[in-house]
C-alpha positions as CSV (number, residue, x, y, z in Angstrom):
1,M,97.9,61.9,-144.0
2,L,101.5,60.9,-146.0
3,E,101.4,58.0,-148.6
4,K,104.2,56.2,-148.2
5,T,104.6,51.7,-148.9
6,P,104.6,51.0,-145.2
7,P,108.1,50.1,-144.3
8,Q,108.6,46.2,-143.8
9,S,108.9,44.9,-140.4
10,P,113.1,43.4,-140.2
11,K,113.8,39.1,-140.1
12,I,114.8,38.7,-136.6
13,S,118.0,37.7,-136.7
14,R,119.3,34.4,-134.9
15,R,121.0,36.9,-132.4
16,N,118.8,39.4,-131.7
17,F,116.2,36.2,-131.1
18,L,118.7,35.6,-127.8
19,R,119.3,38.6,-127.1
20,G,116.2,39.0,-126.9
21,I,114.8,36.3,-124.6
22,S,117.9,35.9,-122.7
23,G,116.1,37.3,-119.7
24,F,113.2,35.0,-120.1
25,I,115.4,32.0,-120.0
26,A,117.4,34.0,-117.7
27,S,114.3,33.9,-115.6
28,H,113.6,29.8,-116.0
29,C,116.1,27.9,-114.0
30,L,115.5,24.9,-115.7
31,L,116.5,26.3,-119.7
32,S,119.7,26.7,-118.6
33,S,121.1,23.4,-119.1
34,M,119.0,23.2,-122.7
35,P,119.6,23.9,-126.5
36,V,117.4,26.8,-126.8
37,A,120.4,28.6,-129.3
38,S,119.8,26.3,-131.5
39,A,118.5,26.8,-134.6
40,G,116.6,24.6,-134.7
41,V,114.0,26.2,-131.4
42,L,113.9,30.2,-133.7
43,A,112.4,28.0,-136.3
44,W,110.1,27.4,-135.0
45,A,109.8,30.1,-133.1
46,E,109.3,31.9,-136.5
47,Y,106.8,29.7,-137.8
48,D,104.6,30.2,-135.2
49,T,105.0,33.7,-135.7
50,L,103.6,33.1,-139.3
51,V,101.3,30.8,-139.0
52,L,98.1,32.4,-138.5
53,K,94.5,30.4,-137.0
54,K,90.8,31.0,-137.8
55,E,89.2,30.4,-134.6
56,H,85.4,29.8,-135.1
57,W,83.7,30.0,-132.1
58,D,78.8,29.3,-132.2
59,L,77.5,30.9,-129.0
60,F,74.6,30.1,-127.9
61,Y,72.1,32.3,-125.4
62,P,68.5,31.4,-124.6
63,N,67.6,35.1,-125.1
64,L,69.5,36.4,-128.3
65,P,67.7,38.7,-130.0
66,A,66.4,37.4,-133.2
67,P,68.4,39.9,-135.9
68,L,71.2,38.8,-134.4
69,E,70.4,35.7,-134.9
70,G,73.4,33.9,-137.5
71,K,75.5,37.0,-137.1
72,T,78.9,36.9,-137.2
73,I,81.7,38.8,-135.5
74,C,85.1,39.2,-136.1
75,Q,87.6,39.7,-133.7
76,L,91.3,41.6,-134.4
77,S,93.4,42.5,-131.7
78,D,96.9,43.3,-130.8
79,L,98.3,44.2,-134.2
80,H,101.6,45.6,-133.9
81,L,102.8,46.4,-136.7
82,E,105.5,47.9,-135.7
83,T,106.6,44.6,-135.8
84,L,103.8,42.7,-137.9
85,Q,104.8,40.2,-139.6
86,I,101.5,39.2,-141.8
87,S,100.9,40.7,-144.7
88,P,97.1,43.0,-145.2
89,E,96.4,41.2,-148.2
90,R,96.6,38.1,-145.9
91,I,95.1,39.9,-143.1
92,T,92.1,41.2,-145.6
93,Q,91.6,37.7,-147.4
94,I,90.8,35.9,-144.3
95,V,88.1,37.9,-142.8
96,M,86.5,39.0,-146.4
97,T,85.8,36.0,-147.0
98,Q,84.3,34.8,-143.7
99,K,81.8,38.6,-144.4
100,P,81.3,39.3,-141.1
101,D,77.9,41.4,-140.1
102,L,80.5,43.0,-137.5
103,L,84.2,44.0,-136.9
104,V,85.8,45.0,-134.1
105,I,88.8,45.9,-132.5
106,T,90.5,45.6,-129.0
107,G,93.6,47.5,-128.7
108,D,97.9,47.9,-129.5
109,I,97.2,48.6,-132.9
110,I,100.1,50.8,-133.3
111,S,103.1,51.8,-131.1
112,N,104.6,54.6,-132.0
113,S,103.8,57.4,-134.7
114,T,106.1,55.4,-137.5
115,D,102.9,53.1,-137.5
116,L,100.8,56.0,-138.5
117,D,101.5,55.9,-142.2
118,K,101.5,51.4,-142.2
119,V,97.4,51.6,-140.2
120,D,95.6,52.1,-143.7
121,S,97.4,49.5,-145.7
122,Y,96.2,47.3,-142.7
123,L,92.5,47.9,-142.3
124,S,90.9,49.9,-145.3
125,G,90.2,46.6,-146.6
126,L,88.1,45.7,-144.0
127,S,84.1,45.5,-144.6
128,A,81.7,44.4,-142.4
129,T,77.2,44.7,-143.3
130,Y,77.0,46.6,-139.2
131,G,79.5,48.4,-138.6
132,K,83.5,48.5,-138.0
133,F,84.3,48.9,-133.9
134,V,88.1,50.1,-132.4
135,V,88.6,50.5,-128.9
136,M,92.8,51.7,-127.5
137,G,95.4,49.2,-126.2
138,N,98.6,50.5,-123.9
139,N,100.8,50.9,-126.8
140,D,97.4,52.8,-128.9
141,Y,98.7,55.5,-125.7
142,S,102.7,55.6,-126.2
143,N,104.9,57.8,-127.5
144,L,102.1,60.2,-128.9
145,S,101.3,63.8,-128.9
146,R,97.6,64.3,-128.4
147,T,97.5,66.0,-131.8
148,L,98.9,62.8,-133.6
149,F,96.4,60.7,-131.6
150,N,93.5,62.8,-132.5
151,R,95.3,62.6,-135.3
152,Y,94.9,58.7,-135.1
153,L,91.3,58.1,-133.8
154,Q,90.7,60.2,-136.4
155,Q,92.3,58.2,-139.7
156,F,89.4,55.6,-137.9
157,R,86.8,57.7,-138.8
158,N,87.7,58.3,-142.5
159,L,88.1,54.6,-142.6
160,D,84.6,53.8,-141.4
161,F,85.1,52.9,-137.7
162,T,83.8,53.9,-134.7
163,P,86.4,54.7,-132.1
164,L,84.9,53.5,-128.0
165,L,86.8,55.4,-125.8
166,N,84.4,54.4,-122.8
167,E,81.2,55.5,-124.8
168,A,78.6,52.9,-126.6
169,S,76.8,52.8,-129.9
170,L,73.2,51.1,-130.1
171,L,73.0,49.0,-133.1
172,P,68.9,49.4,-132.8
173,N,68.4,47.4,-136.0
174,L,69.8,44.1,-133.9
175,N,68.9,44.7,-130.2
176,L,73.3,45.6,-130.1
177,W,75.0,47.7,-127.7
178,V,78.6,48.1,-128.3
179,I,80.3,49.1,-125.6
180,G,83.9,50.5,-126.2
181,I,86.0,50.4,-122.6
182,D,89.0,52.6,-123.0
183,D,92.6,51.1,-122.0
184,P,92.7,49.8,-118.9
185,A,96.9,49.6,-118.4
186,T,97.0,53.2,-119.5
187,R,94.0,53.8,-116.4
188,H,92.5,55.9,-119.4
189,D,89.4,52.8,-118.4
190,D,86.2,54.3,-116.7
191,V,83.0,51.8,-116.9
192,N,80.5,53.7,-115.4
193,L,80.6,56.5,-118.3
194,A,81.0,53.5,-121.1
195,Y,77.8,52.2,-119.6
196,Q,75.8,55.6,-118.8
197,N,73.9,55.3,-121.7
198,V,73.0,52.5,-121.7
199,S,70.2,51.0,-121.3
200,S,68.5,47.7,-118.9
201,S,66.4,46.1,-121.3
202,S,66.2,42.3,-121.3
203,S,65.8,42.2,-124.6
204,T,69.4,43.8,-125.9
205,F,72.1,42.3,-126.4
206,R,75.5,43.9,-125.1
207,L,79.0,43.6,-126.5
208,V,81.7,45.1,-124.8
209,L,84.8,45.8,-126.0
210,A,88.8,46.2,-123.8
211,H,91.7,46.1,-124.4
212,S,91.9,43.7,-121.2
213,T,90.5,41.8,-118.9
214,D,91.4,44.3,-116.2
215,C,87.4,46.2,-115.9
216,L,86.1,43.0,-115.4
217,D,85.1,43.9,-112.6
218,G,83.2,46.8,-113.6
219,V,82.3,45.4,-116.7
220,A,79.8,42.4,-114.7
221,S,77.9,45.1,-112.4
222,Y,77.0,45.9,-115.0
223,G,76.7,43.2,-117.4
224,A,78.2,41.8,-120.4
225,D,76.8,39.4,-122.4
226,L,80.2,38.9,-124.6
227,L,83.4,40.7,-122.9
228,L,86.2,40.3,-126.0
229,T,89.6,41.3,-125.2
230,G,93.1,41.3,-125.8
231,H,96.8,42.1,-124.8
232,T,98.4,38.9,-123.4
233,H,99.3,37.5,-126.5
234,G,98.4,34.4,-125.2
235,G,101.4,34.4,-123.4
236,Q,103.2,35.5,-126.6
237,I,106.5,32.8,-126.0
238,R,105.0,29.3,-124.2
239,L,107.6,26.0,-123.2
240,P,106.1,23.2,-121.6
241,G,105.7,22.8,-117.6
242,L,106.4,27.0,-117.9
243,Q,105.5,30.5,-117.5
244,P,104.5,32.0,-120.3
245,F,106.6,35.0,-121.6
246,I,103.7,37.3,-121.7
247,T,101.0,37.2,-118.1
248,N,100.1,41.6,-118.0
249,T,96.9,41.4,-116.7
250,Y,95.3,40.4,-113.0
251,L,93.6,37.5,-115.0
252,G,96.6,36.5,-116.8
253,R,98.4,36.2,-113.9
254,H,96.4,33.5,-112.6
255,G,96.5,31.0,-115.6
256,I,93.4,33.1,-117.5
257,Y,95.0,35.2,-120.7
258,A,93.6,33.1,-123.8
259,G,90.6,31.5,-125.0
260,Y,86.7,31.6,-124.0
261,H,86.0,31.4,-120.7
262,I,83.0,32.8,-117.9
263,I,83.8,34.5,-115.0
264,N,81.8,36.8,-112.7
265,R,79.3,35.1,-114.7
266,T,80.3,37.1,-118.4
267,P,81.3,35.6,-121.5
268,L,84.2,37.0,-122.5
269,Y,87.9,35.5,-124.6
270,I,90.6,36.8,-124.5
271,S,92.5,36.2,-127.9
272,R,96.1,35.9,-128.4
273,G,95.9,38.7,-131.0
274,L,97.7,39.2,-134.2
275,G,101.5,40.6,-133.5
276,E,103.7,40.9,-130.9
277,S,106.1,42.5,-128.1
278,I,108.9,43.3,-126.7
279,I,110.4,39.6,-128.9
280,P,109.0,39.8,-132.4
281,L,108.9,36.2,-132.6
282,R,106.0,33.5,-130.6
283,L,106.8,30.0,-129.6
284,N,103.6,27.5,-129.6
285,V,101.5,30.5,-129.0
286,P,100.1,31.0,-132.8
287,P,98.4,34.4,-133.6
288,E,94.8,34.1,-134.8
289,I,91.7,35.8,-136.4
290,T,88.6,35.1,-134.9
291,F,84.7,34.8,-135.2
292,F,82.3,34.3,-133.2
293,T,79.1,33.3,-134.9
294,L,75.2,34.2,-132.1
295,H,72.5,31.7,-131.8
296,R,69.5,31.1,-129.8
297,G,69.5,28.7,-128.0
298,D,71.0,26.3,-124.8
299,K,74.4,24.8,-126.1
300,P,77.7,25.6,-124.2
301,P,79.9,27.5,-126.6
302,K,81.9,24.9,-129.9
303,H,84.5,26.0,-131.2
304,Q,87.1,25.3,-134.9
305,V,90.0,25.8,-135.6
306,T,91.2,25.7,-138.9
């Protein structure tokens, strides 16, 4: 692996912003008379792109295994290192301040081979007490030969991450299964394969990772205590009264593209992610790093944003 200083993501100009967003605007006739080309809108979008939010969730389960009481899971998603404007140091500082017990990444870390040289700088400073796990997204499969994709997976292993490609890992000291579903958008998902070695014991907690919610039907049929996903970027650009820029899942097209939900008896979370795609800006959809703390109990989830 070449050791290089990761190239800085280019700043987007007003002209490129307007060019990139023009198709989005054109599809919403209500915006045709609005002064969206103003510098104020661009400044607003640039601000939202960089204002990294920490989402804290306390989740309660009546039958939570005792070893998981108070344990914290940190989720990163959709880093899109090709355009990410948030520094590795900032991400590392936020994650490590919370001292997570588990760290998971739910896909779309890179989009092409030039991003391979950025992976170590963003992930090498991250650690978690009981392990780090990663699943692939649609962009992770883009523009990589099979050889380079294998090299990419090895990078994660060298950083002590466990890639889960339709696989499951048992952490017996926590009574926890971590189940990874490969990317649904590129039809790499095989829920049956991912669950084939997972016991049906009610005394274990099932944490399922997937890039998108399009595997929900299969996951729900087997059962999950928590399904963590990303892919939609929370819409990425959301203007009042209009459809978001990105809703590219079945649930997303039905208005479920961010946050915590219980669907088909499955608690699931859709992360807004860290990076962007198509247009390297966000509007009304700030990036996030998410922390889930597990508790035994029968209370509704508690949510705090910092």
